[in-house]
LORO-793695 format. One record per residue (C-alpha): residue number from 1; residue in three letters; x, y, z. Coordinates in pm, whole numbers. Example, Ala and Ser with C-alpha at 12.3 -4.5 7.8 and 13.67 -1.06 7.14 Angstrom:
<atoms>
+-----+------+--------+--------+--------+
:  nr : rest :   east :  north :     up :
+-----+------+--------+--------+--------+
:   1 :  ala :   1230 :   -450 :    780 :
:   2 :  ser :   1367 :   -106 :    714 :
+-----+------+--------+--------+--------+
</atoms>
This chain:
<atoms>
+-----+------+--------+--------+--------+
:  nr : rest :   east :  north :     up :
+-----+------+--------+--------+--------+
:   1 :  met : -12165 :   4463 : -17938 :
:   2 :  thr : -12415 :   4257 : -17659 :
:   3 :  tyr : -12225 :   3991 : -17400 :
:   4 :  pro : -12385 :   3725 : -17241 :
:   5 :  gln : -12616 :   3840 : -17019 :
:   6 :  ser : -12457 :   4028 : -16683 :
:   7 :  leu : -12140 :   4030 : -16839 :
:   8 :  ser : -11929 :   4371 : -16872 :
:   9 :  trp : -11631 :   4435 : -17031 :
:  10 :  gln : -11458 :   4459 : -16688 :
:  11 :  asp : -11616 :   4126 : -16581 :
:  12 :  val : -11408 :   3938 : -16920 :
:  13 :  arg : -11080 :   4118 : -16778 :
:  14 :  asp : -11117 :   4009 : -16424 :
:  15 :  lys : -11145 :   3674 : -16543 :
:  16 :  phe : -10851 :   3686 : -16775 :
:  17 :  lys : -10661 :   3806 : -16449 :
:  18 :  thr : -10769 :   3578 : -16222 :
:  19 :  ile : -10736 :   3257 : -16485 :
:  20 :  trp : -10370 :   3368 : -16654 :
:  21 :  gly : -10256 :   3645 : -16421 :
:  22 :  tyr : -10237 :   3915 : -16694 :
:  23 :  asp : -10356 :   4257 : -16673 :
:  24 :  asp : -10457 :   4323 : -16997 :
:  25 :  phe : -10477 :   4175 : -17375 :
:  26 :  arg : -10218 :   4166 : -17630 :
:  27 :  pro : -10418 :   4333 : -17956 :
:  28 :  pro : -10567 :   4190 : -18085 :
:  29 :  gln : -10695 :   3928 : -17849 :
:  30 :  gly : -10939 :   4194 : -17679 :
:  31 :  glu : -11103 :   4232 : -18006 :
:  32 :  ile : -11140 :   3857 : -18109 :
:  33 :  ile : -11300 :   3801 : -17775 :
:  34 :  arg : -11525 :   4054 : -17817 :
:  35 :  ser : -11608 :   3934 : -18166 :
:  36 :  leu : -11711 :   3573 : -18020 :
:  37 :  leu : -11849 :   3639 : -17702 :
:  38 :  ala : -12102 :   3870 : -17965 :
:  39 :  gln : -12162 :   3535 : -18129 :
:  40 :  gln : -12008 :   3631 : -18441 :
:  41 :  asp : -11810 :   3395 : -18725 :
:  42 :  ala : -11439 :   3503 : -18742 :
:  43 :  met : -11101 :   3383 : -18889 :
:  44 :  ile : -10807 :   3416 : -18716 :
:  45 :  ile : -10487 :   3455 : -18830 :
:  46 :  met : -10177 :   3543 : -18574 :
:  47 :  pro :  -9855 :   3392 : -18563 :
:  48 :  thr :  -9715 :   3123 : -18386 :
:  49 :  gly :  -9720 :   3214 : -18006 :
:  50 :  gly :  -9941 :   3506 : -18053 :
:  51 :  gly : -10149 :   3391 : -17782 :
:  52 :  lys : -10427 :   3222 : -17989 :
:  53 :  ser : -10584 :   2941 : -17759 :
:  54 :  ile : -10690 :   3235 : -17482 :
:  55 :  cys : -10895 :   3400 : -17742 :
:  56 :  phe : -11149 :   3109 : -17751 :
:  57 :  gln : -11092 :   2950 : -17419 :
:  58 :  leu : -11136 :   3247 : -17236 :
:  59 :  pro : -11537 :   3319 : -17400 :
:  60 :  ala : -11576 :   2945 : -17337 :
:  61 :  leu : -11523 :   2985 : -16976 :
:  62 :  leu : -11732 :   3283 : -16940 :
:  63 :  gln : -12047 :   3145 : -17053 :
:  64 :  thr : -12276 :   2874 : -16933 :
:  65 :  gly : -12272 :   2580 : -17245 :
:  66 :  leu : -12011 :   2381 : -17441 :
:  67 :  thr : -11751 :   2526 : -17699 :
:  68 :  leu : -11654 :   2265 : -17916 :
:  69 :  val : -11280 :   2284 : -18020 :
:  70 :  val : -11180 :   2076 : -18352 :
:  71 :  ser : -10818 :   2015 : -18341 :
:  72 :  pro : -10578 :   1833 : -18570 :
:  73 :  leu : -10355 :   1651 : -18323 :
:  74 :  val : -10384 :   1438 : -18022 :
:  75 :  ala : -10034 :   1592 : -17890 :
:  76 :  leu : -10170 :   1955 : -17927 :
:  77 :  met : -10535 :   1852 : -17733 :
:  78 :  glu : -10339 :   1692 : -17466 :
:  79 :  asn : -10109 :   1993 : -17426 :
:  80 :  gln : -10403 :   2236 : -17421 :
:  81 :  val : -10639 :   2034 : -17245 :
:  82 :  gln : -10360 :   1939 : -16948 :
:  83 :  glu : -10302 :   2337 : -16891 :
:  84 :  leu : -10682 :   2378 : -16821 :
:  85 :  arg : -10696 :   2114 : -16591 :
:  86 :  gln : -10388 :   2241 : -16428 :
:  87 :  leu : -10599 :   2560 : -16366 :
:  88 :  lys : -10874 :   2343 : -16249 :
:  89 :  leu : -11095 :   2472 : -16574 :
:  90 :  pro : -11354 :   2251 : -16714 :
:  91 :  ala : -11190 :   2100 : -16993 :
:  92 :  ala : -11191 :   1760 : -17178 :
:  93 :  leu : -11062 :   1583 : -17483 :
:  94 :  leu : -11211 :   1288 : -17670 :
:  95 :  his : -10979 :   1083 : -17932 :
:  96 :  ser : -10936 :    729 : -18077 :
:  97 :  glu : -10672 :    687 : -17815 :
:  98 :  leu : -10782 :    737 : -17476 :
:  99 :  pro : -10878 :    474 : -17278 :
: 100 :  thr : -11192 :    308 : -17232 :
: 101 :  ser : -11275 :    416 : -16900 :
: 102 :  glu : -11157 :    770 : -16937 :
: 103 :  arg : -11359 :    795 : -17281 :
: 104 :  lys : -11674 :    696 : -17083 :
: 105 :  gln : -11665 :    962 : -16817 :
: 106 :  thr : -11545 :   1235 : -17049 :
: 107 :  leu : -11908 :   1129 : -17253 :
: 108 :  gln : -12080 :   1103 : -16931 :
: 109 :  ala : -11915 :   1499 : -16829 :
: 110 :  leu : -12055 :   1574 : -17186 :
: 111 :  glu : -12401 :   1472 : -17112 :
: 112 :  gln : -12423 :   1629 : -16754 :
: 113 :  gln : -12334 :   1944 : -16927 :
: 114 :  arg : -12014 :   1936 : -16691 :
: 115 :  leu : -11756 :   2086 : -16924 :
: 116 :  arg : -11703 :   2430 : -17108 :
: 117 :  leu : -11437 :   2300 : -17331 :
: 118 :  leu : -11451 :   2001 : -17535 :
: 119 :  tyr : -11163 :   1893 : -17761 :
: 120 :  val : -11190 :   1667 : -18055 :
: 121 :  ser : -11065 :   1535 : -18378 :
: 122 :  pro : -11274 :   1563 : -18690 :
: 123 :  glu : -11271 :   1249 : -18728 :
: 124 :  thr : -11405 :   1199 : -18344 :
: 125 :  leu : -11660 :   1464 : -18379 :
: 126 :  leu : -11850 :   1287 : -18637 :
: 127 :  ser : -11822 :    944 : -18488 :
: 128 :  glu : -12134 :    820 : -18405 :
: 129 :  pro : -12104 :    814 : -17999 :
: 130 :  val : -11994 :   1198 : -17992 :
: 131 :  trp : -12264 :   1318 : -18244 :
: 132 :  met : -12543 :   1123 : -18099 :
: 133 :  arg : -12496 :   1355 : -17789 :
: 134 :  leu : -12411 :   1680 : -17912 :
: 135 :  cys : -12761 :   1651 : -18116 :
: 136 :  gln : -12935 :   1641 : -17798 :
: 137 :  ser : -13173 :   1932 : -17758 :
: 138 :  tyr : -13095 :   2022 : -17426 :
: 139 :  leu : -12718 :   2024 : -17470 :
: 140 :  lys : -12615 :   2425 : -17544 :
: 141 :  ile : -12311 :   2461 : -17776 :
: 142 :  asn : -12196 :   2809 : -17779 :
: 143 :  gly : -11972 :   2792 : -18061 :
: 144 :  ile : -11725 :   2580 : -18286 :
: 145 :  ile : -11342 :   2696 : -18315 :
: 146 :  leu : -11142 :   2504 : -18575 :
: 147 :  asp : -10781 :   2539 : -18442 :
: 148 :  glu : -10490 :   2508 : -18690 :
: 149 :  ala : -10743 :   2600 : -18926 :
: 150 :  his : -10484 :   2556 : -19230 :
: 151 :  cys : -10474 :   2208 : -19202 :
: 152 :  leu : -10847 :   2181 : -19325 :
: 153 :  ala : -10686 :   2343 : -19666 :
: 154 :  gln : -10352 :   2124 : -19631 :
: 155 :  trp : -10478 :   1773 : -19543 :
: 156 :  gly : -10829 :   1828 : -19605 :
: 157 :  asp : -10895 :   1700 : -19955 :
: 158 :  thr : -10637 :   1339 : -19892 :
: 159 :  phe : -10525 :   1295 : -19572 :
: 160 :  arg : -10806 :   1401 : -19349 :
: 161 :  pro : -11149 :   1395 : -19558 :
: 162 :  ala : -11334 :   1461 : -19224 :
: 163 :  tyr : -11239 :   1802 : -19272 :
: 164 :  arg : -11446 :   1868 : -19539 :
: 165 :  arg : -11734 :   1742 : -19382 :
: 166 :  leu : -11726 :   1973 : -19151 :
: 167 :  gly : -11885 :   2297 : -19314 :
: 168 :  ala : -12221 :   2076 : -19257 :
: 169 :  val : -12176 :   2040 : -18863 :
: 170 :  arg : -12328 :   2374 : -18779 :
: 171 :  ser : -12649 :   2344 : -18996 :
: 172 :  ala : -12721 :   1997 : -18895 :
: 173 :  leu : -12675 :   2047 : -18529 :
: 174 :  leu : -12943 :   2368 : -18536 :
: 175 :  gln : -13191 :   2127 : -18668 :
: 176 :  phe : -13205 :   1962 : -18302 :
: 177 :  lys : -13156 :   2293 : -18084 :
: 178 :  pro : -13416 :   2542 : -17992 :
: 179 :  pro : -13546 :   2782 : -18224 :
: 180 :  gly : -13273 :   3121 : -18225 :
: 181 :  thr : -13028 :   2912 : -18109 :
: 182 :  lys : -12687 :   3050 : -18275 :
: 183 :  ile : -12373 :   2841 : -18292 :
: 184 :  pro : -12098 :   3038 : -18404 :
: 185 :  ile : -11785 :   2940 : -18598 :
: 186 :  ala : -11422 :   3035 : -18560 :
: 187 :  ala : -11097 :   2947 : -18768 :
: 188 :  phe : -10741 :   3010 : -18567 :
: 189 :  thr : -10437 :   2944 : -18756 :
: 190 :  ala : -10083 :   3074 : -18780 :
: 191 :  thr : -10066 :   3058 : -19177 :
: 192 :  ala : -10303 :   3055 : -19437 :
: 193 :  asp : -10249 :   3244 : -19778 :
: 194 :  pro : -10548 :   3416 : -19939 :
: 195 :  thr : -10608 :   3048 : -20130 :
: 196 :  ala : -10614 :   2885 : -19787 :
: 197 :  gln : -10823 :   3148 : -19621 :
: 198 :  lys : -11081 :   3120 : -19930 :
: 199 :  thr : -11107 :   2760 : -19897 :
: 200 :  ile : -11130 :   2749 : -19497 :
: 201 :  gln : -11413 :   3019 : -19511 :
: 202 :  ser : -11600 :   2813 : -19817 :
: 203 :  val : -11588 :   2468 : -19665 :
: 204 :  leu : -11686 :   2604 : -19303 :
: 205 :  gln : -11989 :   2803 : -19465 :
: 206 :  leu : -11860 :   3138 : -19248 :
: 207 :  gln : -12089 :   3393 : -19219 :
: 208 :  gln : -11975 :   3745 : -19253 :
: 209 :  pro : -11709 :   3656 : -19029 :
: 210 :  glu : -11478 :   3925 : -18860 :
: 211 :  ile : -11151 :   3891 : -19019 :
: 212 :  phe : -10847 :   3938 : -18813 :
: 213 :  arg : -10485 :   3905 : -18967 :
: 214 :  leu : -10146 :   3955 : -18816 :
: 215 :  asn :  -9833 :   3914 : -19061 :
: 216 :  pro :  -9589 :   3629 : -18986 :
: 217 :  tyr :  -9266 :   3864 : -18982 :
: 218 :  arg :  -9029 :   3808 : -18695 :
: 219 :  gln :  -8769 :   4033 : -18723 :
: 220 :  asn :  -8548 :   3827 : -18483 :
: 221 :  leu :  -8558 :   3497 : -18708 :
: 222 :  his :  -8274 :   3492 : -18953 :
: 223 :  leu :  -8382 :   3305 : -19258 :
: 224 :  lys :  -8126 :   3088 : -19459 :
: 225 :  leu :  -8143 :   2818 : -19739 :
: 226 :  gln :  -7837 :   2619 : -19834 :
: 227 :  thr :  -7767 :   2379 : -20155 :
: 228 :  ile :  -7653 :   2034 : -20077 :
: 229 :  trp :  -7459 :   1812 : -20339 :
: 230 :  thr :  -7496 :   1475 : -20190 :
: 231 :  pro :  -7679 :   1307 : -19912 :
: 232 :  arg :  -7338 :   1281 : -19691 :
: 233 :  gly :  -7308 :   1667 : -19754 :
: 234 :  arg :  -7624 :   1725 : -19592 :
: 235 :  lys :  -7607 :   1544 : -19296 :
: 236 :  gln :  -7242 :   1717 : -19255 :
: 237 :  thr :  -7401 :   2059 : -19262 :
: 238 :  leu :  -7630 :   1970 : -19011 :
: 239 :  leu :  -7385 :   1808 : -18756 :
: 240 :  lys :  -7202 :   2153 : -18851 :
: 241 :  phe :  -7490 :   2392 : -18776 :
: 242 :  ile :  -7526 :   2189 : -18421 :
: 243 :  gln :  -7191 :   2186 : -18304 :
: 244 :  ala :  -7141 :   2594 : -18387 :
: 245 :  arg :  -7462 :   2590 : -18154 :
: 246 :  pro :  -7371 :   2433 : -17794 :
: 247 :  gln :  -7652 :   2482 : -17511 :
: 248 :  gln :  -7907 :   2594 : -17780 :
: 249 :  asp :  -8226 :   2398 : -17816 :
: 250 :  gly :  -8372 :   2331 : -18117 :
: 251 :  leu :  -8591 :   2157 : -18352 :
: 252 :  ile :  -8512 :   1926 : -18666 :
: 253 :  tyr :  -8789 :   1885 : -18922 :
: 254 :  val :  -8780 :   1578 : -19133 :
: 255 :  arg :  -9075 :   1404 : -19396 :
: 256 :  thr :  -9087 :   1109 : -19316 :
: 257 :  arg :  -9103 :    863 : -19022 :
: 258 :  arg :  -8815 :    698 : -19182 :
: 259 :  asp :  -8611 :    995 : -19237 :
: 260 :  gly :  -8653 :   1102 : -18851 :
: 261 :  glu :  -8572 :    739 : -18740 :
: 262 :  his :  -8249 :    732 : -18928 :
: 263 :  leu :  -8116 :   1042 : -18875 :
: 264 :  ala :  -8194 :   1047 : -18484 :
: 265 :  ala :  -7993 :    697 : -18450 :
: 266 :  trp :  -7693 :    855 : -18648 :
: 267 :  leu :  -7672 :   1176 : -18432 :
: 268 :  arg :  -7691 :    976 : -18128 :
: 269 :  asp :  -7408 :    756 : -18278 :
: 270 :  lys :  -7241 :   1110 : -18253 :
: 271 :  gly :  -7304 :   1157 : -17923 :
: 272 :  tyr :  -7584 :   1361 : -17896 :
: 273 :  thr :  -7894 :   1284 : -17679 :
: 274 :  thr :  -8237 :   1344 : -17925 :
: 275 :  ala :  -8525 :   1151 : -17996 :
: 276 :  ala :  -8728 :   1051 : -18350 :
: 277 :  tyr :  -9113 :   1198 : -18304 :
: 278 :  his :  -9370 :   1116 : -18546 :
: 279 :  ala :  -9738 :   1002 : -18554 :
: 280 :  gly :  -9636 :    619 : -18528 :
: 281 :  leu :  -9550 :    655 : -18188 :
: 282 :  ser :  -9752 :    581 : -17855 :
: 283 :  pro :  -9911 :    847 : -17676 :
: 284 :  gln :  -9681 :    777 : -17392 :
: 285 :  glu :  -9362 :    782 : -17603 :
: 286 :  arg :  -9523 :   1130 : -17751 :
: 287 :  arg :  -9558 :   1251 : -17371 :
: 288 :  thr :  -9189 :   1117 : -17278 :
: 289 :  ile :  -9016 :   1330 : -17561 :
: 290 :  glu :  -9202 :   1650 : -17556 :
: 291 :  ser :  -9155 :   1650 : -17128 :
: 292 :  asp :  -8807 :   1596 : -17219 :
: 293 :  trp :  -8747 :   1876 : -17454 :
: 294 :  ile :  -8949 :   2103 : -17279 :
: 295 :  ser :  -8732 :   2022 : -16965 :
: 296 :  gly :  -8408 :   2046 : -17155 :
: 297 :  lys :  -8311 :   1676 : -17106 :
: 298 :  ile :  -8309 :   1644 : -17476 :
: 299 :  ala :  -8137 :   1946 : -17672 :
: 300 :  phe :  -8341 :   1915 : -17975 :
: 301 :  val :  -8561 :   1667 : -18139 :
: 302 :  val :  -8616 :   1529 : -18501 :
: 303 :  ser :  -8928 :   1524 : -18633 :
: 304 :  thr :  -9212 :   1537 : -18884 :
: 305 :  ser :  -9452 :   1807 : -18877 :
: 306 :  ala :  -9678 :   1609 : -18601 :
: 307 :  phe :  -9430 :   1787 : -18392 :
: 308 :  gly :  -9453 :   2140 : -18200 :
: 309 :  met :  -9830 :   2254 : -18280 :
: 310 :  gly :  -9943 :   2439 : -17929 :
: 311 :  val :  -9561 :   2306 : -17729 :
: 312 :  asn :  -9493 :   2622 : -17553 :
: 313 :  lys :  -9130 :   2659 : -17524 :
: 314 :  pro :  -9002 :   3029 : -17604 :
: 315 :  asn :  -8618 :   2975 : -17621 :
: 316 :  val :  -8606 :   2748 : -17941 :
: 317 :  arg :  -8288 :   2886 : -18093 :
: 318 :  trp :  -8250 :   2729 : -18389 :
: 319 :  val :  -8501 :   2541 : -18660 :
: 320 :  ile :  -8344 :   2327 : -18905 :
: 321 :  his :  -8552 :   2173 : -19206 :
: 322 :  phe :  -8351 :   1871 : -19295 :
: 323 :  his :  -8570 :   1863 : -19630 :
: 324 :  pro :  -8766 :   2118 : -19794 :
: 325 :  thr :  -9130 :   2105 : -19741 :
: 326 :  leu :  -9354 :   2053 : -20008 :
: 327 :  leu :  -9606 :   2358 : -19908 :
: 328 :  leu :  -9544 :   2732 : -19790 :
: 329 :  ser :  -9769 :   2723 : -19524 :
: 330 :  glu :  -9572 :   2397 : -19353 :
: 331 :  tyr :  -9235 :   2594 : -19410 :
: 332 :  val :  -9373 :   2903 : -19214 :
: 333 :  gln :  -9589 :   2722 : -18946 :
: 334 :  glu :  -9247 :   2542 : -18852 :
: 335 :  ile :  -9018 :   2815 : -18841 :
: 336 :  gly :  -9229 :   3010 : -18634 :
: 337 :  arg :  -9116 :   2762 : -18364 :
: 338 :  ala :  -8823 :   2962 : -18339 :
: 339 :  gly :  -8767 :   3275 : -18115 :
: 340 :  arg :  -9075 :   3300 : -17948 :
: 341 :  asp :  -8893 :   3496 : -17678 :
: 342 :  gly :  -8807 :   3772 : -17913 :
: 343 :  lys :  -8417 :   3673 : -17855 :
: 344 :  lys :  -8217 :   3603 : -18218 :
: 345 :  ser :  -8286 :   3294 : -18370 :
: 346 :  asp :  -8210 :   3112 : -18725 :
: 347 :  ala :  -8410 :   2886 : -18949 :
: 348 :  leu :  -8216 :   2693 : -19184 :
: 349 :  leu :  -8362 :   2496 : -19509 :
: 350 :  leu :  -8139 :   2226 : -19681 :
: 351 :  met :  -8233 :   2161 : -20028 :
: 352 :  ser :  -8031 :   1953 : -20289 :
: 353 :  glu :  -7861 :   2091 : -20562 :
: 354 :  pro :  -8109 :   2211 : -20883 :
: 355 :  thr :  -8052 :   1897 : -21105 :
: 356 :  gly :  -8105 :   1677 : -20821 :
: 357 :  trp :  -7840 :   1412 : -21011 :
: 358 :  leu :  -7607 :   1355 : -20740 :
: 359 :  asp :  -7881 :   1387 : -20423 :
: 360 :  pro :  -8230 :   1311 : -20552 :
: 361 :  gln :  -8417 :   1288 : -20222 :
: 362 :  asp :  -8593 :   1604 : -20310 :
: 363 :  lys :  -8689 :   1574 : -20673 :
: 364 :  gln :  -8786 :   1177 : -20546 :
: 365 :  arg :  -9043 :   1318 : -20250 :
: 366 :  gln :  -9222 :   1573 : -20474 :
: 367 :  lys :  -9265 :   1352 : -20727 :
: 368 :  phe :  -9427 :   1097 : -20500 :
: 369 :  phe :  -9666 :   1358 : -20348 :
: 370 :  glu :  -9768 :   1430 : -20683 :
: 371 :  asp :  -9801 :   1104 : -20884 :
: 372 :  lys : -10028 :   1033 : -20540 :
: 373 :  val : -10216 :   1318 : -20574 :
: 374 :  arg : -10291 :   1246 : -20951 :
: 375 :  ser : -10365 :    882 : -20854 :
: 376 :  gln : -10642 :    982 : -20590 :
: 377 :  gln : -10745 :   1244 : -20850 :
: 378 :  arg : -10795 :    974 : -21102 :
: 379 :  glu : -11001 :    750 : -20840 :
: 380 :  ala : -11218 :   1019 : -20724 :
: 381 :  gln : -11316 :   1118 : -21120 :
: 382 :  gln : -11378 :    727 : -21197 :
: 383 :  leu : -11604 :    689 : -20856 :
: 384 :  ile : -11846 :    966 : -20942 :
: 385 :  arg : -11936 :    760 : -21244 :
: 386 :  lys : -12055 :    443 : -20999 :
: 387 :  leu : -12194 :    669 : -20706 :
: 388 :  pro : -12575 :    699 : -20701 :
: 389 :  ala : -12669 :   1071 : -20714 :
: 390 :  thr : -12741 :   1053 : -20353 :
: 391 :  gly : -12575 :    858 : -20072 :
: 392 :  glu : -12405 :    820 : -19732 :
: 393 :  val : -11985 :    859 : -19672 :
: 394 :  asn : -11980 :    565 : -19439 :
: 395 :  ile : -12174 :    319 : -19697 :
: 396 :  val : -11934 :    454 : -19963 :
: 397 :  ala : -11627 :    416 : -19749 :
: 398 :  arg : -11723 :     30 : -19686 :
: 399 :  gln : -11766 :     -5 : -20096 :
: 400 :  phe : -11429 :    145 : -20174 :
: 401 :  pro : -11100 :    125 : -20008 :
: 402 :  glu : -11072 :    531 : -20082 :
: 403 :  gly : -11401 :    597 : -20089 :
: 404 :  ala : -11391 :    899 : -19811 :
: 405 :  thr : -11059 :   1008 : -19980 :
: 406 :  ala : -11270 :   1043 : -20333 :
: 407 :  leu : -11577 :   1179 : -20205 :
: 408 :  ser : -11321 :   1476 : -19995 :
: 409 :  leu : -11206 :   1532 : -20357 :
: 410 :  leu : -11520 :   1561 : -20548 :
: 411 :  his : -11610 :   1824 : -20260 :
: 412 :  ser : -11285 :   2008 : -20329 :
: 413 :  thr : -11349 :   2016 : -20717 :
: 414 :  gly : -11751 :   2166 : -20660 :
: 415 :  gln : -11841 :   1834 : -20793 :
: 416 :  leu : -12039 :   1707 : -20457 :
: 417 :  glu : -12213 :   1886 : -20181 :
: 418 :  trp : -12255 :   1744 : -19836 :
: 419 :  gln : -12642 :   1777 : -19710 :
: 420 :  asp : -12528 :   1696 : -19386 :
: 421 :  pro : -12175 :   1566 : -19222 :
: 422 :  phe : -12297 :   1219 : -19368 :
: 423 :  his : -12493 :   1270 : -19677 :
: 424 :  tyr : -12364 :   1378 : -20012 :
: 425 :  ile : -12533 :   1502 : -20330 :
: 426 :  ile : -12345 :   1453 : -20640 :
: 427 :  lys : -12423 :   1806 : -20871 :
: 428 :  asp : -12169 :   1765 : -21191 :
: 429 :  arg : -12008 :   1429 : -21282 :
: 430 :  ser : -11784 :   1629 : -21578 :
: 431 :  pro : -11411 :   1588 : -21509 :
: 432 :  ser : -11256 :   1834 : -21278 :
: 433 :  gln : -10962 :   2060 : -21340 :
: 434 :  gln : -10598 :   1990 : -21200 :
: 435 :  pro : -10568 :   1964 : -20836 :
: 436 :  ala : -10465 :   2250 : -20644 :
: 437 :  gln : -10186 :   2105 : -20453 :
: 438 :  phe :  -9962 :   2115 : -20741 :
: 439 :  asp : -10033 :   2530 : -20707 :
: 440 :  ala :  -9872 :   2525 : -20350 :
: 441 :  val :  -9595 :   2315 : -20478 :
: 442 :  lys :  -9496 :   2540 : -20701 :
: 443 :  gln :  -9501 :   2841 : -20438 :
: 444 :  met :  -9253 :   2652 : -20255 :
: 445 :  asn :  -9062 :   2620 : -20540 :
: 446 :  ser :  -9035 :   2986 : -20631 :
: 447 :  tyr :  -8940 :   3016 : -20261 :
: 448 :  leu :  -8656 :   2790 : -20287 :
: 449 :  arg :  -8540 :   2959 : -20570 :
: 450 :  thr :  -8590 :   3323 : -20503 :
: 451 :  arg :  -8306 :   3623 : -20478 :
: 452 :  glu :  -8563 :   3860 : -20341 :
: 453 :  cys :  -8623 :   3928 : -19971 :
: 454 :  arg :  -8721 :   3584 : -19806 :
: 455 :  trp :  -8952 :   3798 : -19567 :
: 456 :  gln :  -9074 :   3972 : -19849 :
: 457 :  phe :  -9135 :   3713 : -20055 :
: 458 :  leu :  -9294 :   3489 : -19760 :
: 459 :  leu :  -9521 :   3840 : -19659 :
: 460 :  arg :  -9649 :   3876 : -20024 :
: 461 :  ala :  -9728 :   3502 : -20060 :
: 462 :  phe :  -9966 :   3527 : -19714 :
: 463 :  gly : -10163 :   3840 : -19901 :
: 464 :  phe :  -9936 :   4091 : -19687 :
: 465 :  gln :  -9804 :   4378 : -19936 :
: 466 :  glu :  -9507 :   4485 : -19785 :
: 467 :  asn :  -9231 :   4626 : -19958 :
: 468 :  met :  -8914 :   4557 : -19812 :
: 469 :  arg :  -8538 :   4429 : -19736 :
: 470 :  cys :  -8545 :   4291 : -19400 :
: 471 :  gly :  -8165 :   4299 : -19333 :
: 472 :  his :  -8192 :   3903 : -19166 :
: 473 :  cys :  -8238 :   3663 : -19444 :
: 474 :  asp :  -7977 :   3498 : -19700 :
: 475 :  asn :  -8036 :   3689 : -19995 :
: 476 :  cys :  -8048 :   4042 : -19803 :
: 477 :  asp :  -7700 :   3920 : -19643 :
: 478 :  arg :  -7586 :   3882 : -19976 :
: 479 :  ser :  -7695 :   4196 : -20111 :
: 480 :  lys :  -7525 :   4393 : -19844 :
+-----+------+--------+--------+--------+
</atoms>
């Protein structure tokens, strides 16, 4: 493989040791870094805590020019950039919550080519001030990294429609760059099943990507599901679990902000120091909760899925899902935050009894999700009949309240193509098939009901053909 001029593999290792203090890479970090330095597209699936960020940060720092890191959450961007700045490395971030003065400084640093890493959300990347600067012919872009790439498959159709436009970014940027310029794309995630992998590769238009896959199996992580009969029983089971683990750090995942606020208040009434964490908090409130949890001032946080991505806390001894996740990828992502130090840890999921008669919360939550997906799909199919054959996303979004989401859904069903990140062309106006999200929900329901080894189920769902009985899940415990 060819590296940047005058760069040997020993130079790469020396830089790694100088910045991070390690003598050598953990497999497959070295192979991934070689691939990115050789300007190849790549898909990287590594468990939480596997050292993914170093794999793209090091190549970015070894080259002149800019590496764009597209990241889903402000908290995740801030954590990574803060760590890089503490190491005195040229990294910055842009998002909608930044103070105006800091935003201006970062845009100026971008124009003056003083950055090696720029973290942006998909929406910020496609905002006019950022896009205009990235298109300048003199600005060298070494690569585009999609961090937490499962979010493209998980959120891209409806919740974050800008994700569906990312595949048009590379070709649009190359039109403004000198002939012969290459902009490789690499997608990094801890959880992507075969369907999600296919979606990521297709949407990003990856070109003969190198694939690196490590399975998410953790033999130190014990998986358990417990059936709950009433809302009161759900809380009492949670309380007993926490009481049995004094002085241990953990995480409680809920599905909505409201659930989080109510549960955190109830636990505080029981004498526990905790906090509810969700995207509705101010940046300062989120940073304070993260800091208190990492330092040990708070033993556990009650959180939506917004918490935990990229947060480095190895000694999390337990994770509780107060409600089942809708998707298996969310579940694996979140349990992966326990036991990163290799010590024994527990993952407990609480679920309503099968009929949902005494505790209907879980069924209601799933029905709400499915109804919303069907409604969005109907709106998209109605909108396609009103739209011109070619158009511009911002105009559609101004005309129709859910216009951007509808365009994203039409892209996911193959009815629409992006000519560039801002302009579409309709290919097919005929009705589409059932939304793919329903298959993902069925997969999660199958996991909740399975009697086989839970780790074996998870590994098979994510494309690893393992035949095992792990010995550390509730189903294996029963079979003993």
